[in-house]
ZADO-1210 file (C-alpha; in nm, 4 decimals, padded with zeros to 6 digits):
<atoms>
<atom x="07.3556" y="09.6459" z="09.7131" code="MET" pos="1"/>
<atom x="07.4720" y="09.6927" z="09.3560" code="ASP" pos="2"/>
<atom x="07.5016" y="09.9805" z="09.1123" code="ARG" pos="3"/>
<atom x="07.1678" y="09.9073" z="08.9418" code="ALA" pos="4"/>
<atom x="06.9846" y="09.9155" z="09.2762" code="THR" pos="5"/>
<atom x="07.1398" y="10.2528" z="09.3654" code="VAL" pos="6"/>
<atom x="07.0578" y="10.3986" z="09.0256" code="LEU" pos="7"/>
<atom x="06.6998" y="10.2731" z="09.0342" code="GLU" pos="8"/>
<atom x="06.6458" y="10.4158" z="09.3850" code="TRP" pos="9"/>
<atom x="06.7784" y="10.7553" z="09.2799" code="LEU" pos="10"/>
<atom x="06.5572" y="10.7564" z="08.9745" code="ARG" pos="11"/>
<atom x="06.2572" y="10.6768" z="09.1916" code="GLN" pos="12"/>
<atom x="06.3498" y="10.9656" z="09.4271" code="HIS" pos="13"/>
<atom x="06.4319" y="11.2553" z="09.1924" code="PRO" pos="14"/>
<atom x="06.3751" y="11.5037" z="09.4731" code="GLU" pos="15"/>
<atom x="06.7018" y="11.3933" z="09.6431" code="VAL" pos="16"/>
<atom x="06.9169" y="11.4273" z="09.3300" code="VAL" pos="17"/>
<atom x="07.0628" y="11.7511" z="09.1929" code="HIS" pos="18"/>
<atom x="07.1583" y="11.6513" z="08.8400" code="GLY" pos="19"/>
<atom x="07.1716" y="11.3362" z="08.6309" code="ASP" pos="20"/>
<atom x="07.1525" y="11.0196" z="08.8427" code="SER" pos="21"/>
<atom x="07.3664" y="10.8172" z="08.6028" code="GLU" pos="22"/>
<atom x="07.6407" y="11.0814" z="08.6028" code="ALA" pos="23"/>
<atom x="07.6367" y="11.1101" z="08.9820" code="ILE" pos="24"/>
<atom x="07.6576" y="10.7318" z="09.0294" code="VAL" pos="25"/>
<atom x="07.9383" y="10.7022" z="08.7729" code="SER" pos="26"/>
<atom x="08.1336" y="10.9893" z="08.9310" code="ARG" pos="27"/>
<atom x="08.0842" y="10.8346" z="09.2756" code="CYS" pos="28"/>
<atom x="08.1925" y="10.4900" z="09.1657" code="GLU" pos="29"/>
<atom x="08.5033" y="10.6202" z="08.9932" code="HIS" pos="30"/>
<atom x="08.6006" y="10.8390" z="09.2935" code="ALA" pos="31"/>
<atom x="08.5531" y="10.5602" z="09.5463" code="VAL" pos="32"/>
<atom x="08.7614" y="10.3122" z="09.3454" code="ARG" pos="33"/>
<atom x="09.0406" y="10.5637" z="09.2944" code="ARG" pos="34"/>
<atom x="09.0529" y="10.6786" z="09.6558" code="HIS" pos="35"/>
<atom x="09.0330" y="10.3260" z="09.7991" code="ALA" pos="36"/>
<atom x="09.3203" y="10.2203" z="09.5728" code="ARG" pos="37"/>
<atom x="09.5315" y="10.5229" z="09.6646" code="GLU" pos="38"/>
<atom x="09.4581" y="10.4707" z="10.0352" code="ASP" pos="39"/>
<atom x="09.5769" y="10.1091" z="10.0254" code="ALA" pos="40"/>
<atom x="09.9090" y="10.1984" z="09.8646" code="TRP" pos="41"/>
<atom x="09.9524" y="10.4879" z="10.1115" code="ILE" pos="42"/>
<atom x="09.8929" y="10.2591" z="10.4122" code="VAL" pos="43"/>
<atom x="10.1439" y="10.0112" z="10.2704" code="ALA" pos="44"/>
<atom x="10.3957" y="10.2888" z="10.2177" code="LYS" pos="45"/>
<atom x="10.3590" y="10.4078" z="10.5776" code="ARG" pos="46"/>
<atom x="10.4038" y="10.0545" z="10.7096" code="TYR" pos="47"/>
<atom x="10.7158" y="09.9965" z="10.5027" code="VAL" pos="48"/>
<atom x="10.8583" y="10.3363" z="10.6044" code="ALA" pos="49"/>
<atom x="10.8141" y="10.2418" z="10.9702" code="GLU" pos="50"/>
<atom x="10.9991" y="09.9187" z="10.9127" code="ARG" pos="51"/>
<atom x="11.2691" y="10.1122" z="10.7275" code="GLN" pos="52"/>
<atom x="11.3347" y="10.3292" z="11.0331" code="HIS" pos="53"/>
<atom x="11.3623" y="10.0183" z="11.2488" code="GLY" pos="54"/>
<atom x="11.6191" y="09.8683" z="11.0128" code="TRP" pos="55"/>
<atom x="11.8146" y="10.1939" z="10.9979" code="GLU" pos="56"/>
<atom x="11.8712" y="10.1666" z="11.3733" code="GLU" pos="57"/>
<atom x="11.9535" y="09.7961" z="11.3763" code="SER" pos="58"/>
<atom x="12.2949" y="09.6425" z="11.3328" code="HIS" pos="59"/>
<atom x="12.2705" y="09.2949" z="11.1922" code="GLY" pos="60"/>
<atom x="12.5191" y="09.0449" z="11.0624" code="ALA" pos="61"/>
<atom x="12.6908" y="09.1057" z="10.7308" code="HIS" pos="62"/>
<atom x="12.5106" y="08.9520" z="10.4358" code="ALA" pos="63"/>
<atom x="12.4898" y="08.9794" z="10.0617" code="SER" pos="64"/>
<atom x="12.2563" y="09.2476" z="09.9315" code="GLU" pos="65"/>
<atom x="12.0725" y="08.9920" z="09.7197" code="ALA" pos="66"/>
<atom x="12.0035" y="08.7773" z="10.0246" code="PHE" pos="67"/>
<atom x="11.8757" y="09.0790" z="10.2169" code="VAL" pos="68"/>
<atom x="11.6575" y="09.1899" z="09.9255" code="ALA" pos="69"/>
<atom x="11.4898" y="08.8513" z="09.9048" code="ARG" pos="70"/>
<atom x="11.4436" y="08.8244" z="10.2785" code="GLU" pos="71"/>
<atom x="11.3203" y="09.1839" z="10.3261" code="VAL" pos="72"/>
<atom x="11.0672" y="09.1644" z="10.0433" code="CYS" pos="73"/>
<atom x="10.9371" y="08.8329" z="10.1761" code="GLN" pos="74"/>
<atom x="10.9145" y="08.9657" z="10.5331" code="GLN" pos="75"/>
<atom x="10.7358" y="09.2813" z="10.4239" code="LEU" pos="76"/>
<atom x="10.4920" y="09.0883" z="10.2011" code="ALA" pos="77"/>
<atom x="10.3968" y="08.8544" z="10.4840" code="GLU" pos="78"/>
<atom x="10.3627" y="09.1412" z="10.7312" code="ALA" pos="79"/>
<atom x="10.1544" y="09.3427" z="10.4880" code="LEU" pos="80"/>
<atom x="09.9263" y="09.0428" z="10.4342" code="ARG" pos="81"/>
<atom x="09.8493" y="09.0484" z="10.8058" code="GLN" pos="82"/>
<atom x="09.7965" y="09.4253" z="10.8212" code="HIS" pos="83"/>
<atom x="09.5305" y="09.4692" z="10.5537" code="GLU" pos="84"/>
<atom x="09.3276" y="09.7847" z="10.6278" code="PRO" pos="85"/>
<atom x="08.9542" y="09.8184" z="10.5767" code="THR" pos="86"/>
<atom x="08.7540" y="10.1348" z="10.5161" code="PRO" pos="87"/>
<atom x="08.5438" y="10.2424" z="10.8113" code="HIS" pos="88"/>
<atom x="08.2133" y="10.4203" z="10.8427" code="THR" pos="89"/>
<atom x="08.3018" y="10.7876" z="10.8369" code="GLY" pos="90"/>
<atom x="08.5397" y="10.7421" z="10.5416" code="ASP" pos="91"/>
<atom x="08.2610" y="10.7875" z="10.2865" code="GLU" pos="92"/>
<atom x="08.3077" y="11.1657" z="10.2505" code="ASP" pos="93"/>
<atom x="08.6726" y="11.1168" z="10.1628" code="HIS" pos="94"/>
<atom x="08.6035" y="10.8211" z="09.9369" code="LEU" pos="95"/>
<atom x="08.3208" y="10.9688" z="09.7276" code="ALA" pos="96"/>
<atom x="08.4295" y="11.3286" z="09.7401" code="GLY" pos="97"/>
<atom x="08.2511" y="11.6518" z="09.8096" code="GLY" pos="98"/>
<atom x="08.0921" y="11.7003" z="09.4642" code="PRO" pos="99"/>
<atom x="07.9027" y="11.3699" z="09.4886" code="VAL" pos="100"/>
<atom x="07.7731" y="11.4497" z="09.8352" code="LYS" pos="101"/>
<atom x="07.6732" y="11.7997" z="09.7253" code="ALA" pos="102"/>
<atom x="07.4734" y="11.6529" z="09.4364" code="ALA" pos="103"/>
<atom x="07.2480" y="11.4659" z="09.6792" code="LEU" pos="104"/>
<atom x="07.0088" y="11.5560" z="09.9582" code="GLU" pos="105"/>
<atom x="07.0924" y="11.3915" z="10.2920" code="GLN" pos="106"/>
<atom x="06.8463" y="11.1056" z="10.2354" code="GLU" pos="107"/>
<atom x="07.0080" y="11.0189" z="09.9028" code="GLY" pos="108"/>
<atom x="07.3560" y="11.0412" z="10.0458" code="TRP" pos="109"/>
<atom x="07.2675" y="10.8143" z="10.3382" code="GLU" pos="110"/>
<atom x="07.1140" y="10.5632" z="10.0981" code="PHE" pos="111"/>
<atom x="07.4390" y="10.5491" z="09.9016" code="MET" pos="112"/>
<atom x="07.6763" y="10.5062" z="10.1975" code="ILE" pos="113"/>
<atom x="07.6487" y="10.1230" z="10.2223" code="PRO" pos="114"/>
<atom x="07.7175" y="10.0965" z="09.8499" code="TRP" pos="115"/>
<atom x="08.0125" y="10.3340" z="09.8744" code="ILE" pos="116"/>
<atom x="08.1633" y="10.1319" z="10.1597" code="MET" pos="117"/>
<atom x="08.1098" y="09.8031" z="09.9730" code="GLU" pos="118"/>
<atom x="08.2924" y="09.9327" z="09.6664" code="ILE" pos="119"/>
<atom x="08.5737" y="10.0676" z="09.8836" code="ALA" pos="120"/>
<atom x="08.6164" y="09.7386" z="10.0734" code="ARG" pos="121"/>
<atom x="08.6256" y="09.5375" z="09.7482" code="ASP" pos="122"/>
<atom x="08.8704" y="09.7773" z="09.5803" code="GLU" pos="123"/>
<atom x="09.0967" y="09.8056" z="09.8809" code="GLU" pos="124"/>
<atom x="09.1084" y="09.4281" z="09.9300" code="HIS" pos="125"/>
<atom x="09.1949" y="09.3703" z="09.5629" code="ALA" pos="126"/>
<atom x="09.4637" y="09.6405" z="09.5814" code="THR" pos="127"/>
<atom x="09.6084" y="09.4939" z="09.9022" code="TRP" pos="128"/>
<atom x="09.6434" y="09.1565" z="09.7305" code="GLU" pos="129"/>
<atom x="09.8231" y="09.3358" z="09.4457" code="GLU" pos="130"/>
<atom x="10.0504" y="09.5105" z="09.6996" code="ILE" pos="131"/>
<atom x="10.1466" y="09.1783" z="09.8605" code="VAL" pos="132"/>
<atom x="10.2178" y="09.0164" z="09.5222" code="ARG" pos="133"/>
<atom x="10.4114" y="09.3216" z="09.4081" code="HIS" pos="134"/>
<atom x="10.6226" y="09.3280" z="09.7280" code="THR" pos="135"/>
<atom x="10.7062" y="08.9573" z="09.6990" code="LYS" pos="136"/>
<atom x="10.8095" y="08.9991" z="09.3359" code="GLY" pos="137"/>
<atom x="11.0208" y="09.3092" z="09.3882" code="GLN" pos="138"/>
<atom x="11.3255" y="09.1230" z="09.5202" code="ALA" pos="139"/>
<atom x="11.4202" y="08.9924" z="09.1744" code="LYS" pos="140"/>
<atom x="11.3613" y="09.3315" z="09.0151" code="GLU" pos="141"/>
<atom x="11.5667" y="09.5103" z="09.2819" code="LEU" pos="142"/>
<atom x="11.8510" y="09.2653" z="09.2415" code="ILE" pos="143"/>
<atom x="11.8431" y="09.3117" z="08.8639" code="ARG" pos="144"/>
<atom x="11.7907" y="09.6863" z="08.8436" code="SER" pos="145"/>
<atom x="12.0106" y="09.7913" z="09.1340" code="HIS" pos="146"/>
<atom x="12.2837" y="09.5354" z="09.0630" code="HIS" pos="147"/>
<atom x="12.2805" y="09.4061" z="09.4171" code="LEU" pos="148"/>
<atom x="12.5540" y="09.1596" z="09.4990" code="SER" pos="149"/>
<atom x="12.4857" y="08.7915" z="09.4458" code="SER" pos="150"/>
<atom x="12.4732" y="08.5264" z="09.7174" code="ASP" pos="151"/>
<atom x="12.8008" y="08.3798" z="09.5978" code="THR" pos="152"/>
<atom x="12.9886" y="08.7032" z="09.6619" code="GLY" pos="153"/>
<atom x="12.9028" y="08.8205" z="10.0105" code="PHE" pos="154"/>
<atom x="12.9536" y="09.1884" z="10.0642" code="ASP" pos="155"/>
<atom x="13.1112" y="09.2097" z="10.4085" code="HIS" pos="156"/>
<atom x="13.1141" y="09.5874" z="10.4056" code="THR" pos="157"/>
<atom x="12.7355" y="09.6133" z="10.4532" code="ARG" pos="158"/>
<atom x="12.5252" y="09.5275" z="10.7542" code="CYS" pos="159"/>
<atom x="12.1866" y="09.3642" z="10.7123" code="TYR" pos="160"/>
<atom x="12.0106" y="09.6693" z="10.8628" code="GLY" pos="161"/>
<atom x="12.1709" y="09.9124" z="10.6196" code="ASP" pos="162"/>
<atom x="12.0742" y="09.7130" z="10.3124" code="VAL" pos="163"/>
<atom x="11.7263" y="09.6349" z="10.4514" code="ALA" pos="164"/>
<atom x="11.6582" y="10.0041" z="10.5150" code="ALA" pos="165"/>
<atom x="11.7700" y="10.0943" z="10.1621" code="ARG" pos="166"/>
<atom x="11.5395" y="09.8271" z="10.0139" code="ILE" pos="167"/>
<atom x="11.2479" y="09.9393" z="10.2308" code="ALA" pos="168"/>
<atom x="11.3062" y="10.2950" z="10.1110" code="ASN" pos="169"/>
<atom x="11.2977" y="10.1841" z="09.7479" code="ILE" pos="170"/>
<atom x="10.9756" y="09.9938" z="09.8123" code="LEU" pos="171"/>
<atom x="10.8173" y="10.2944" z="09.9866" code="ALA" pos="172"/>
<atom x="10.8992" y="10.5156" z="09.6859" code="ARG" pos="173"/>
<atom x="10.7540" y="10.2509" z="09.4568" code="ASP" pos="174"/>
<atom x="10.4332" y="10.2400" z="09.6624" code="PHE" pos="175"/>
<atom x="10.4064" y="10.6202" z="09.6309" code="SER" pos="176"/>
<atom x="10.4263" y="10.5915" z="09.2549" code="GLU" pos="177"/>
<atom x="10.1410" y="10.3389" z="09.2583" code="HIS" pos="178"/>
<atom x="09.9299" y="10.5609" z="09.4859" code="ALA" pos="179"/>
<atom x="09.9871" y="10.8708" z="09.2738" code="PHE" pos="180"/>
<atom x="10.0566" y="10.7398" z="08.9198" code="PRO" pos="181"/>
<atom x="10.0035" y="11.0741" z="08.7444" code="ARG" pos="182"/>
<atom x="10.2542" y="11.2582" z="08.9579" code="THR" pos="183"/>
<atom x="10.5098" y="10.9758" z="08.9905" code="SER" pos="184"/>
<atom x="10.5084" y="11.0000" z="09.3697" code="GLY" pos="185"/>
<atom x="10.5688" y="11.3734" z="09.3778" code="ALA" pos="186"/>
<atom x="10.2424" y="11.4457" z="09.5605" code="ALA" pos="187"/>
<atom x="10.2434" y="11.3108" z="09.9110" code="GLN" pos="188"/>
<atom x="09.9700" y="11.2910" z="10.1719" code="ARG" pos="189"/>
</atoms>
């Protein structure tokens, strides 16, 4: 089902719509895309935070921070690729938001649910691909911006787990900023 089909159905059933069909569909589409995108970054953040706690408790061999950054980012990217979430039936209220649902009678709302879920799946999948690419690419940026030690100068004062946990924490904060771009990660769910 596509946007034009939903809009045409709503126009043919004015009794189920409280307001302008075009405005309701646009508001719904915008809300679903935004929430699906936020949800994907939040799931990624939670996964990385769990891995961070595991690394905090581990004691690995000494290694350079740069080596750990590359390895951790690669590990997390591959793990995230295998843990892609999908929206489920029942998520539509959260995805579209209360105002959209309130603007429709039950019959209209039920007609829109498959479309809502389709948009959410597409948006979340695209975002998840972005998350994986972003995570893979973060090693170079972390090495540059945090001045992590190079592979030629091993830092024997740091354990793998300590550095890995610090990098996972940085990634988790970064994911929060992507989920909540207007608040720079200040608002948490």
